[in-house]
Each structure stands twice: as structure tokens, then as C-alpha cells.
C-alpha positions as CSV (number, residue, x, y, z in Angstrom):
1,M,-0.1,-0.1,0.0
2,N,1.5,3.4,-0.8
3,A,2.6,5.8,1.8
4,I,0.0,8.0,3.2
5,N,0.1,11.7,1.4
6,A,0.0,14.8,3.1
7,A,-3.6,14.8,3.7
8,G,-3.9,11.6,5.5
9,W,-5.6,9.8,2.6
10,R,-4.0,6.4,1.1
11,P,-4.8,7.2,-2.3
12,S,-4.2,3.7,-4.0
13,M,-3.6,-0.1,-3.3
14,G,0.0,-1.0,-4.5
15,G,-0.6,1.3,-7.6
16,A,-3.5,-0.4,-8.9
17,D,-5.9,1.5,-10.9
18,N,-9.4,2.2,-9.8
19,N,-10.9,-0.9,-11.4
20,E,-8.4,-3.3,-9.7
21,M,-9.0,-1.7,-6.6
22,K,-12.4,-2.2,-6.7
23,S,-12.0,-5.8,-7.8
24,A,-9.7,-6.6,-4.9
25,T,-12.0,-4.8,-2.3
26,V,-15.2,-6.4,-3.2
27,S,-13.9,-9.8,-2.9
28,G,-11.6,-9.1,0.3
29,D,-8.6,-10.8,-1.0
30,H,-6.0,-8.2,-1.0
31,G,-2.4,-8.9,1.0
32,L,-2.8,-10.9,4.2
33,M,-6.6,-10.1,4.4
34,L,-8.1,-12.8,2.5
35,E,-11.5,-13.6,1.9
36,E,-13.0,-16.2,4.4
37,P,-15.6,-18.8,3.6
38,L,-18.2,-19.7,6.2
39,S,-17.4,-23.0,8.0
40,F,-20.0,-24.8,5.9
41,E,-18.4,-23.7,3.0
42,L,-15.1,-25.0,4.0
43,G,-16.0,-28.5,5.5
44,A,-18.6,-30.8,3.7
45,E,-21.4,-32.5,5.6
46,G,-20.4,-35.8,6.8
47,K,-16.8,-35.2,6.7
48,C,-14.9,-35.7,9.9
49,G,-11.3,-34.7,11.0
50,V,-11.2,-37.7,13.3
51,D,-10.7,-41.2,12.7
52,F,-13.2,-43.5,15.0
53,A,-13.3,-47.1,14.9
54,E,-16.5,-48.9,14.3
55,A,-18.4,-49.6,18.0
56,D,-18.0,-53.4,18.1
57,R,-20.6,-54.0,20.8
58,P,-24.4,-52.6,20.7
59,P,-25.4,-49.8,22.9
60,M,-26.9,-50.3,26.1
61,A,-30.9,-50.9,26.1
62,N,-31.7,-47.9,28.2
63,I,-29.9,-45.3,25.8
64,S,-30.5,-46.6,22.7
65,R,-33.5,-44.3,21.9
66,F,-30.7,-41.5,22.1
67,L,-28.6,-42.7,19.3
68,R,-28.5,-40.1,16.4
69,K,-30.7,-41.4,13.4
70,G,-28.2,-39.8,10.7
71,T,-25.1,-37.5,10.2
72,P,-25.7,-34.0,12.3
73,P,-25.9,-30.9,9.6
74,L,-22.5,-29.8,10.7
75,P,-19.3,-29.0,8.5
76,G,-16.4,-31.3,8.9
77,L,-13.4,-29.7,9.5
78,T,-10.0,-30.8,10.9
79,E,-8.4,-29.2,13.7
80,P,-5.9,-26.9,11.6
81,E,-8.8,-25.9,9.5
82,A,-11.2,-25.0,12.2
83,V,-8.5,-22.8,14.5
84,R,-7.2,-21.1,11.2
85,H,-10.8,-20.2,10.4
86,Y,-11.5,-18.9,13.5
87,T,-8.1,-16.7,13.6
88,R,-8.6,-15.6,10.3
89,L,-12.1,-14.2,11.3
90,S,-10.5,-12.6,14.5
91,R,-8.4,-10.6,12.3
92,Q,-11.0,-9.0,10.9
93,N,-12.7,-7.7,14.1
94,Y,-11.7,-4.4,15.6
95,A,-11.1,-4.5,19.3
96,I,-10.3,-2.2,22.0
97,D,-6.7,-3.9,22.3
98,L,-6.0,-2.5,18.5
99,G,-7.1,1.1,18.7
100,P,-9.7,3.5,20.3
101,F,-13.6,3.0,19.9
102,P,-14.7,6.7,20.1
103,L,-18.2,5.8,20.7
104,G,-20.2,8.5,22.3
105,S,-22.3,7.7,25.4
106,C,-20.7,3.8,25.1
107,T,-17.7,4.5,26.9
108,M,-15.3,1.7,25.3
109,K,-12.1,1.8,27.4
110,H,-9.4,-0.3,28.1
111,N,-10.1,-3.1,30.2
112,P,-6.8,-3.7,32.6
113,R,-5.7,-7.2,32.5
114,L,-5.6,-6.8,36.6
115,N,-9.3,-7.0,36.3
116,E,-9.3,-10.4,34.1
117,K,-6.7,-11.9,36.4
118,I,-8.8,-11.4,39.5
119,A,-11.8,-12.3,37.9
120,R,-10.8,-16.0,37.1
121,L,-9.5,-16.7,40.2
122,P,-10.8,-20.1,41.9
123,G,-13.7,-18.9,44.1
124,F,-14.7,-16.1,41.8
125,A,-14.5,-17.8,38.1
126,D,-16.3,-21.2,39.4
127,V,-18.7,-19.9,42.2
128,H,-22.2,-21.3,41.2
129,P,-25.4,-19.4,42.4
130,M,-26.8,-22.6,43.8
131,Q,-23.9,-23.0,46.4
132,P,-25.0,-22.9,50.1
133,Q,-24.3,-19.5,51.4
134,K,-21.8,-20.3,53.9
135,T,-19.4,-21.5,50.9
136,V,-19.6,-17.9,49.2
137,E,-19.2,-15.8,51.6
138,G,-16.1,-14.4,50.1
139,A,-18.2,-13.5,46.9
140,L,-20.9,-11.8,49.2
141,E,-18.1,-9.7,50.6
142,V,-17.0,-8.7,47.3
143,I,-20.8,-7.4,46.3
144,E,-21.0,-5.8,49.6
145,Q,-17.8,-3.8,49.4
146,L,-18.5,-2.8,45.5
147,A,-21.9,-1.8,46.9
148,D,-20.4,0.5,49.6
149,W,-17.9,1.9,47.4
150,L,-21.1,2.7,45.0
151,I,-23.2,4.4,47.8
152,R,-20.3,6.5,49.0
153,L,-19.4,7.7,45.3
154,T,-23.0,8.7,44.8
155,G,-23.9,9.6,48.0
156,M,-27.3,7.7,48.2
157,A,-28.7,5.4,50.9
158,S,-28.6,2.0,49.2
159,V,-28.0,0.1,45.9
160,A,-29.7,-3.1,44.2
161,M,-27.1,-4.9,42.9
162,S,-29.1,-7.5,40.7
163,P,-30.0,-5.5,37.5
164,K,-27.9,-6.8,34.4
165,A,-27.5,-3.8,32.7
166,G,-28.0,-0.2,32.1
167,A,-32.1,-0.4,30.7
168,H,-32.5,-3.2,33.4
169,G,-31.6,-0.9,36.1
170,E,-33.6,1.8,34.4
171,L,-36.6,-0.5,34.9
172,C,-35.5,-1.2,38.5
173,G,-35.7,2.4,39.5
174,L,-39.0,2.7,38.0
175,L,-40.5,-0.3,39.7
176,C,-39.0,1.3,42.8
177,I,-40.7,4.5,42.2
178,R,-44.1,2.7,41.2
179,A,-44.0,0.6,44.5
180,A,-43.2,3.9,46.6
181,L,-46.3,5.4,45.0
182,D,-48.3,2.4,45.7
183,A,-47.2,2.8,49.1
184,R,-48.6,6.0,49.4
185,G,-51.8,5.3,47.9
186,E,-51.2,7.2,44.8
187,T,-51.8,6.5,41.0
188,R,-49.1,8.5,38.7
189,D,-49.0,7.7,35.2
190,V,-46.9,9.9,33.4
191,V,-43.0,10.3,33.2
192,L,-41.3,13.1,31.9
193,V,-38.2,12.6,29.5
194,P,-36.3,15.4,28.3
195,E,-34.9,15.2,24.7
196,S,-31.3,15.1,25.8
197,A,-31.8,11.7,27.5
198,H,-30.7,8.8,26.5
199,G,-33.1,7.2,24.1
200,T,-33.7,4.1,26.5
201,N,-35.2,6.2,28.9
202,P,-38.5,6.8,27.1
203,A,-38.4,2.9,26.1
204,T,-38.1,1.7,29.5
205,A,-40.9,4.1,30.8
206,A,-43.1,2.9,28.3
207,F,-42.3,-0.7,29.0
208,A,-42.9,0.0,32.8
209,G,-46.5,1.2,31.6
210,F,-46.0,4.9,32.1
211,K,-46.8,7.8,29.6
212,V,-44.1,9.3,28.1
213,E,-44.1,13.2,27.6
214,A,-41.0,15.0,26.0
215,I,-39.4,18.2,27.8
216,P,-37.6,20.5,25.1
217,A,-34.0,21.4,25.4
218,T,-32.8,25.0,25.3
219,P,-30.5,26.3,22.6
220,A,-27.6,25.6,25.1
221,G,-28.2,21.7,25.1
222,R,-30.0,21.7,28.5
223,V,-33.3,20.7,29.8
224,D,-35.8,23.8,29.5
225,L,-36.5,24.3,33.4
226,E,-39.5,26.5,32.8
227,A,-40.9,24.0,30.5
228,L,-40.4,21.0,32.8
229,K,-41.9,23.1,35.7
230,A,-45.0,23.9,33.4
231,R,-45.4,19.9,32.9
232,L,-45.1,18.9,36.5
233,G,-48.6,18.0,38.6
234,P,-50.3,15.3,40.8
235,H,-50.1,12.9,37.4
236,V,-46.4,13.0,37.0
237,A,-44.5,10.2,38.7
238,G,-41.2,11.6,38.1
239,V,-38.6,12.9,35.4
240,M,-36.1,10.4,34.1
241,I,-32.9,12.6,33.1
242,T,-29.5,11.9,31.7
243,N,-26.7,13.7,33.5
244,P,-24.3,14.6,31.8
245,N,-26.6,14.5,29.1
246,T,-26.2,12.9,25.6
247,C,-25.1,16.4,24.1
248,G,-22.1,15.9,26.7
249,L,-23.1,18.5,29.0
250,F,-23.7,18.8,32.4
251,E,-27.1,19.9,33.6
252,P,-26.3,22.9,35.8
253,D,-29.9,23.2,37.0
254,M,-30.1,19.6,38.2
255,K,-30.8,20.6,42.1
256,A,-33.5,22.9,40.7
257,I,-35.1,20.0,38.7
258,A,-34.9,17.9,41.4
259,D,-36.2,20.3,43.8
260,A,-39.1,21.1,41.7
261,V,-40.1,17.4,40.9
262,H,-40.0,16.6,44.7
263,A,-42.4,19.7,45.4
264,T,-44.9,18.0,43.4
265,G,-44.7,14.4,45.0
266,G,-42.5,13.1,42.0
267,Y,-39.1,11.3,42.2
268,V,-36.0,11.9,40.0
269,Y,-34.5,9.1,38.1
270,C,-31.0,9.8,36.7
271,D,-29.5,7.6,33.9
272,G,-26.1,7.0,35.4
273,A,-24.4,5.8,32.1
274,N,-22.2,8.9,32.1
275,F,-21.2,8.6,35.3
276,N,-17.4,8.3,34.3
277,A,-17.4,12.1,33.5
278,I,-18.2,12.8,37.0
279,V,-17.3,10.0,39.4
280,G,-15.2,11.4,42.1
281,K,-16.3,14.9,41.4
282,V,-20.0,15.3,42.0
283,R,-22.2,12.9,44.1
284,P,-25.8,12.5,42.3
285,G,-27.6,12.2,45.8
286,D,-26.5,15.8,46.9
287,L,-28.3,17.0,43.6
288,G,-31.7,15.3,44.8
289,V,-31.5,12.3,42.7
290,D,-33.8,9.2,44.0
291,A,-32.5,6.6,41.9
292,M,-29.5,5.9,39.5
293,H,-28.5,3.1,37.5
294,I,-24.5,2.6,37.2
295,N,-23.2,0.9,34.2
296,L,-20.1,-0.8,35.7
297,H,-18.9,-1.9,32.1
298,K,-18.6,2.0,31.5
299,T,-17.4,3.6,34.6
300,F,-15.4,0.9,36.2
301,S,-14.1,-0.6,33.1
302,T,-15.5,-4.3,32.8
303,P,-16.0,-5.5,29.5
304,H,-19.4,-5.0,27.7
305,G,-20.3,-8.2,28.1
306,G,-17.5,-9.9,30.3
307,G,-18.6,-13.6,29.4
308,G,-22.0,-12.9,30.3
309,P,-24.8,-10.2,30.9
310,G,-23.5,-6.7,32.0
311,A,-24.4,-5.0,35.4
312,G,-26.5,-2.1,36.1
313,P,-26.5,-1.6,39.9
314,V,-29.0,1.0,40.9
315,V,-28.4,3.5,44.1
316,L,-31.5,4.6,45.5
317,S,-32.3,7.9,48.0
318,E,-33.6,6.9,51.5
319,A,-37.1,7.4,49.9
320,L,-36.8,4.5,47.8
321,A,-34.5,2.3,49.4
322,P,-37.3,0.3,51.2
323,F,-38.4,-0.9,47.9
324,A,-35.3,-2.4,46.3
325,P,-35.8,-5.7,45.1
326,L,-34.5,-9.1,46.0
327,P,-31.9,-10.4,46.6
328,F,-30.1,-8.0,49.0
329,V,-27.0,-8.3,50.8
330,T,-26.7,-6.4,53.6
331,R,-24.1,-6.8,56.8
332,G,-26.1,-7.6,60.1
333,S,-25.4,-6.3,63.8
334,D,-23.2,-9.5,64.2
335,G,-20.6,-7.9,61.5
336,E,-21.5,-11.0,59.2
337,I,-23.1,-10.8,55.5
338,H,-26.4,-11.8,55.1
339,L,-28.2,-12.6,52.0
340,V,-32.0,-11.2,52.4
341,E,-34.3,-13.4,49.9
342,E,-37.9,-14.0,50.0
343,E,-37.8,-16.7,53.0
344,N,-36.1,-13.7,55.2
345,R,-37.5,-10.5,53.5
346,A,-39.6,-9.8,56.8
347,E,-36.5,-9.1,59.0
348,G,-36.0,-5.6,57.3
349,H,-36.8,-5.6,53.5
350,G,-40.6,-6.4,53.8
351,Q,-41.7,-3.5,51.2
352,A,-39.5,-4.9,48.4
353,F,-41.4,-4.8,45.1
354,G,-40.2,-8.5,44.2
355,R,-37.1,-9.6,42.3
356,M,-35.8,-9.0,38.9
357,V,-33.3,-11.9,38.2
358,A,-33.1,-15.2,39.4
359,F,-29.9,-15.0,41.5
360,H,-27.9,-12.2,42.8
361,G,-26.0,-10.4,39.9
362,Q,-22.9,-11.0,37.4
363,M,-20.0,-12.3,39.6
364,G,-17.8,-11.5,36.8
365,M,-18.6,-7.9,36.5
366,F,-18.4,-7.5,40.3
367,T,-15.0,-8.6,40.6
368,R,-13.5,-6.7,37.7
369,A,-15.3,-3.3,38.9
370,L,-14.3,-3.7,42.5
371,T,-10.4,-4.3,41.4
372,Y,-10.6,-1.4,39.2
373,I,-11.7,0.9,42.1
374,L,-9.3,-0.8,44.4
375,S,-6.6,-0.2,42.1
376,H,-7.4,3.5,41.5
377,G,-8.7,4.4,44.8
378,A,-11.0,7.4,45.4
379,D,-8.0,10.2,44.1
380,G,-7.7,7.9,41.1
381,L,-11.1,7.4,40.3
382,R,-11.3,11.5,40.4
383,Q,-8.7,11.9,38.0
384,V,-10.4,9.1,35.6
385,A,-13.0,11.7,35.4
386,E,-10.7,14.8,35.2
387,D,-9.0,13.0,32.3
388,A,-11.8,11.7,30.5
389,V,-13.1,15.4,30.3
390,L,-10.1,16.7,29.4
391,N,-9.5,14.4,26.2
392,A,-13.5,15.0,25.0
393,N,-12.3,18.9,25.4
394,Y,-9.3,18.3,23.5
395,V,-11.0,16.6,20.6
396,L,-13.6,19.2,20.5
397,R,-11.4,22.4,20.6
398,S,-9.0,20.7,18.1
399,C,-11.7,20.0,15.5
400,E,-14.5,22.9,16.1
401,D,-12.7,24.9,13.5
402,I,-13.5,22.4,10.8
403,L,-16.6,20.6,12.0
404,P,-19.8,22.2,13.2
405,A,-19.9,22.0,17.1
406,P,-23.6,22.8,18.2
407,F,-22.8,23.6,22.0
408,A,-18.9,24.5,21.8
409,Q,-19.9,27.8,23.1
410,S,-22.1,26.5,26.0
411,G,-19.1,26.0,27.7
412,P,-16.6,22.8,28.2
413,C,-18.0,19.5,27.3
414,M,-17.7,16.5,29.8
415,H,-16.8,12.9,28.4
416,E,-17.9,13.4,25.0
417,A,-17.5,16.0,22.3
418,L,-20.6,16.3,19.9
419,F,-20.1,17.4,16.2
420,S,-22.7,18.2,13.0
421,D,-22.4,17.4,9.3
422,A,-23.6,20.9,8.7
423,G,-21.2,22.6,6.2
424,L,-20.2,19.6,4.2
425,A,-20.1,19.6,0.5
426,E,-23.7,19.0,-1.2
427,G,-24.5,15.1,-0.9
428,F,-21.9,14.4,1.7
429,S,-23.1,13.5,5.3
430,T,-21.9,11.8,8.7
431,L,-22.0,8.7,6.9
432,D,-19.1,9.4,4.7
433,I,-16.9,10.7,7.7
434,A,-18.0,7.8,9.8
435,K,-16.8,5.1,6.7
436,G,-13.8,7.5,5.9
437,L,-12.5,6.7,9.4
438,I,-12.3,2.6,9.0
439,D,-9.8,3.3,6.0
440,E,-7.9,5.4,8.6
441,G,-7.7,2.6,10.8
442,F,-10.0,3.8,13.4
443,H,-13.6,2.4,14.5
444,P,-16.2,5.2,13.6
445,M,-17.8,7.1,16.4
446,T,-21.5,7.3,17.1
447,V,-23.3,8.7,14.4
448,Y,-26.7,10.5,14.1
449,F,-27.2,10.5,17.9
450,P,-28.4,12.7,19.7
451,L,-31.3,13.3,17.4
452,V,-31.5,17.1,18.5
453,V,-28.4,17.6,16.2
454,K,-28.8,17.0,12.6
455,G,-25.8,14.7,11.3
456,A,-24.5,14.0,15.1
457,M,-21.2,12.8,15.5
458,L,-20.9,12.2,19.3
459,I,-17.2,11.2,20.2
460,E,-16.1,9.8,23.3
461,P,-12.2,9.6,23.7
462,T,-12.2,8.2,27.4
463,E,-9.3,8.9,29.8
464,T,-7.5,5.6,28.4
465,E,-6.6,7.4,25.2
466,S,-2.9,9.2,25.3
467,R,-2.6,12.6,23.6
468,A,-0.3,11.1,20.8
469,G,-2.9,8.3,20.4
470,L,-5.9,11.4,20.3
471,D,-3.6,13.7,18.0
472,R,-3.7,10.6,15.4
473,F,-7.5,10.3,15.6
474,I,-7.9,14.2,15.2
475,A,-5.4,14.5,12.2
476,S,-7.4,11.8,10.2
477,L,-10.8,13.5,11.5
478,R,-9.5,16.7,10.2
479,S,-8.4,15.1,6.9
480,L,-11.9,13.4,6.3
481,A,-13.9,16.6,6.8
482,T,-11.7,18.7,4.6
483,R,-12.1,15.8,1.9
484,A,-15.7,16.0,2.4
485,K,-15.9,19.7,2.3
486,A,-14.2,19.8,-0.9
487,G,-16.5,17.0,-2.5
488,D,-13.9,13.9,-2.8
489,E,-16.4,11.7,-4.6
490,S,-14.1,8.5,-3.0
491,L,-15.4,9.0,0.3
492,H,-18.8,7.9,-1.0
493,S,-17.4,4.5,-1.6
494,A,-15.3,4.2,1.5
495,P,-14.3,2.0,3.3
496,H,-11.9,0.9,0.8
497,F,-9.4,-1.1,2.5
498,A,-11.7,-3.1,5.1
499,P,-12.8,-6.6,4.3
500,R,-16.2,-5.6,3.4
501,R,-17.2,-2.5,1.0
502,R,-20.0,-0.1,2.1
503,L,-23.3,-2.1,3.0
504,D,-26.8,-0.7,2.3
505,E,-27.4,-0.5,5.7
506,T,-31.2,0.0,5.6
507,L,-31.7,-3.2,3.8
508,A,-29.2,-4.8,6.0
509,A,-31.3,-3.7,8.9
510,R,-34.6,-4.5,7.8
511,K,-33.7,-8.1,5.8
512,P,-30.6,-9.3,7.8
513,V,-29.4,-13.0,6.4
514,L,-28.8,-14.4,10.0
515,V,-28.5,-18.2,9.0
516,W,-26.5,-20.0,6.7
517,P,-28.7,-21.1,3.6
518,E,-28.1,-24.5,2.7
519,A,-27.6,-25.0,-1.1
């Protein structure tokens, strides 16, 4: 491949003309990035990579009914074929260990190997939810210590550890609010959701049975406080607000919003997905928040997935703490860790609204998150937030002269910088910039979200990216913006150097091919 020119664009593949380049990139066969068939296409059905001797005795009568009547419809591969197949596929994946994931609102940052090492220790990796409580006291201690940190960092009264992810945590918080309203004998059926909130917020409120009413944003990208106050009343159960919001901005009126909602008998749910921008700097409990989920896989670095479901613990105010779901880890007056379940809920948790999961949460996530917290300490967590905000502002100020930044004048951004595709040449859009980033060796940013900005490009560098790494990303982004403004038609067909060319994303979303069609 030719050297990168001054604009940062790789003009050709080894001197091939345009037709040759199209032929090579459409098939995926170029250099060491080979076109990889499906495993079904590599190995024939009925073929086997291992030789077995014929059984010389009849099967036992009591298991004969389980014998296969024919060959399973699986591809027959030898071990080298199987290993090479999946290794070649892995080379076509982008990973956080290869480069940054600048996805706004998704916080894909480096996962320290120390976390992984601790999570794989015996007693954590092999713990089973059906074990007797006496045999898992160490695991319960981890849950209790993590819960204590979350309570202290947020300034809340208690925490429900069992929700599996952010949206699951949102549902938990709303069910706590509903239980509290039921206990007061009130029926409130409306939840207010600002335009700057995460998209899961209105979806969760609707799923929980509430009517959703939108609250507009100000020109500065914040919640319109007066519009919110005008919508409050005896029918409003509460507000679901994201802070910092999806425009990458802190809500300075948060306390005033909470006071207004509380004055009319409602509750405040805060989407804590962006807690990584304020951890150690601001305690949501001090701002009047009643419930907030925390994405452990974002703020505290545990992987998205982590070998199982995520984790979205929900911190609760004193008003909502009695209604938190079961199971519940607590430390008794005897100093021992206890697990509150249905059979012993009367001992102090009789108002729990029920349970959301079969067991006690995701142990792998808890272990990784606590390891991250303990390795940083309180001062280190504060620096995490400061560095995340510093990096985002570095990206914002480095690109605001070439890409419109709608809220650049609203003060410093928090953990993510927001740009628009306004000002690009006619016919060019955010999608062209995103696909062009793939050719530059970067995963694209979040695109077309939040909806309050046309052609949004939401970039979150996270605190784990170095200045040198950010400079490389910024140089590529500026180069692409320059090309899009100049009307460089090659951007319309980007990416050119990926295993696949640009898809018809609408068709792929509406008519996905999810299974291998047998010939």
C-alpha cells in the first residue's frame, strides 16, 4: 500500500488502478486480508477430521433411543482448518486492544488485565449461584464492598446490585418509584423525559406502563427548566434525566429540577451511564437524585459482556431504598454478611417490590469493577473523570474550526464531544466521515445520535487514550472533514481497505440474513 499523503489519505492499493482496487476490495482478497468462507463452505457435511473405530458392541438398551438417526448437519473440519478459520475471522474484528472505540455514550475503554486476572481466580470464576451461602461468603463480601463504594461515590442510601445492565437498571428504578407511589396510595401515570436523555429512557418508561412526555432542550443543549415546571402536577410520577446528558453537557439546573419534581410529589431518576464523567467530582445524591443506575462496564472498565450479561446496579435515595428488589446483601449487627431472600425479607426488607433476576447478579462484573476501584482509589477515580473530560475537550477544541460543534459555546463539554455534518459539500454526510474513518484505521464514532443535532457525530475518547493517540485520531478526522468539504467523491464508496465495502445499511437492518442458507 502506498504511503499516506499529506492529507492523510491512502490514494491507492499498491499502484492498482481504480478498477483493480474495486475488484480486490469487493472480494476481500488483498494482502494478508483474505476472503474467508463460512465454516459450512470450508467443510463438507459428513466429513470428519478424526477417525473413529466402529463400535464393536451394541449400545446399552436404556440409551439406545438417544442414538442419532443420521449425520448432524455440521461442517466437518480438521483441527487446523477450524483453528485457522476462527483465527482469520478474528483478524477481521476491530477490538479495544487494537485501537480506540470513540463511541459517544458507550464508553469503550481499555480493560486492565489485572481485572481479568482477579476475575479468573478460583472462588470467583467457578462460583455457582446454587451453592450454600456459607460456601460463598467471600463472593458476598465482594458484592458488599462494591455496594459500599457505589453508595459512597454517589451519596445515596442503598443500592440494588442485581440488575443486569443499564436499561435493566432503569426498569428497576421505575419499579421502585411505582412501589413507593403504591405505598402512598397514589396513581401517577406520566414520566417526563428530556430530549437530551438517552434513548432507552422513554423506552423503559413506556415498557413499565407509564405515559412518556418529552421536555424540550434549550439552545444551549440543556433541559428547559421552565418547560419542565409547567408540565409537573399530580399525574407525574417523576422525571428520567441523563446527566451529563447526551449532548455531552452537565445539567447545571439539576438541583432545581429535583426540587421542583419533589415539590409536586414526584421522583427523580438519573441515567447514570455517563457517571464516568463525574465520578469522584459530583455525588448525584447531593443533587436530589432518587434513583440512578451505574453501568459497571462503562465507569469501572469491566468489558461490555464480560463472558455474560452486564451489570447495572441501581443506587437509591432514602425514600426509595425500602422498595429495592431482592436479593439483597447486607451486613448484620453481628458483623456477618447476610443475603436477604424471600424467606427472610420480613427481617427488614418487607416492602421490596419483588425480584428482577433469578440469582444475585453477575459475579465476573462485580469482581472486575471492585478490582478497578481498589487499584485506583478515591483520588484515582477522580482523575479518571478529569482525564476523560480533558480528552473530550481536547478533541472538541481541536476540531471545532473544521466541523460544526453546536454546543461548543455552552462551556466545556464533559466526557464526549458533539459535532454536526452541517457545512460539508452537497451530498456528503456524517456517514461518509464515519466510513472514511475505517480506512484511516479507526472505529467510527457514534453517528446520528443524539437526535437533537442533525447529522450528529458523538465522540468519546475516554481517559485511557494518550495525547499521541488522540492526535492521530484528530488528524484523520480533520483530513476527512477537509475531503468532505472539498467534495471528494471517493468518500462515497469508503471504506476501501476493509474486508467488506459499504453495505446498504437500511436493507441490512430490515432484511438481515442471519442463517446460512443450505444449497
